[in-house]
N, C-alpha and C positions, 0 to 999 in steps of 0.2 A: 593483510588478508585480501584475497582477490574478490572482486565483485563485477557484475555485469552492468548494473544500473545504479545510479545515485540520484534519485529524484530530489528536486528542491523542496518539495512538500509531499506529504503522504497521509493516508488514512487506511484503516482496516475496514474491509467489507466482509460481513458474514453472509455466506450463501446457505440458504436452508434447502429443504427438499429431501430427496432420497439419498443424496451424498452431501451432508452438511460439511462445510469447510470454510476457512478464512483465506482471504486474498489481500495482497497489498495493492492499493491504487496509488500510483505515483504521478506527480505532475511536475512539469518543467516550465519555467517562465521563458518565453521567447525574447529575442532581441530585435534589433533593427532589421535584420535580414530574414529572420525566421519567426514563426508564430509560436504560441504556447503549444505544449504537447502533453500527452498522458500515456500511461501504460497500466495494464492490469496483469499481475503475475498469475501464474498457472494454478496456484494454490500453495499455501505455506506448509512445509513439512517440518521445519525446525527454525529456531531463532537463537542467536547468541548476541551478547553485548560485548563490544570492545570500545572502551572509553565512552564517548558521547554518541555512539552509533549502535543501532540494531542491524544485524545482518540476517535477513530473511532468506531462507533457502526454499526454492520452489520445486514443484513436481517435475519440471523439465530440466532441473539442474541449475537454473539461473539463481543469482544471488542479488538481492536488493540491499544496498547500504542506505539506511535511513537515519538521519539525525534525530535524536530523541526530541529536541525542542521544535522540530518542524511538523509535528503531528497536527493535522487539522487546518493547516494554513494554506489551503488550496487556491484561494482567489476565486473570482467569479467564474472563470472558464473551467477550472478544475472541479468546482462544486457542481456546476451544471452537468458536466460529463459524468461525474460520479453518481449524481442523483438520477440521471438517465439510465444508468446501469441498474439501478435499484427500483425503477419505476413499476416493474411487474409484481412487486411484493415478495419475490423469492429471495431477495437479498436486502440488506440494510447497512447503512453507514454506522459504524460503531463510535460511541464516545470513547475517548482515550482510556484504554484499560490500565488499571493500576498494577497489574501483575502479568505483563506480557511474557516475561521469562518463565512463568509458571503455567501458562495456558497449555492445553492439550491441542496440538496441531494435527 
């Protein structure tokens, strides 16, 4: 399966308001020459599971490949960035859902 992004760790963010939706927040651990990084997808339109990965399809056509066991393991940089996104109260970090494949996107 083709994908655009494969974060090291990830969480779901629920955005409230007039257009409630879910987004994938992905983080990557940097190395010697580059720092940590993060991305927030455009909004989830569908998800499928292939072996140990979820493939989240976004509004813009991007696909995030997220390892099932990497949920919530963002590290301090990732958590601080994700919490900053949610600081205004219109969005929140979700506990790991038990039924990702059955959720309405």
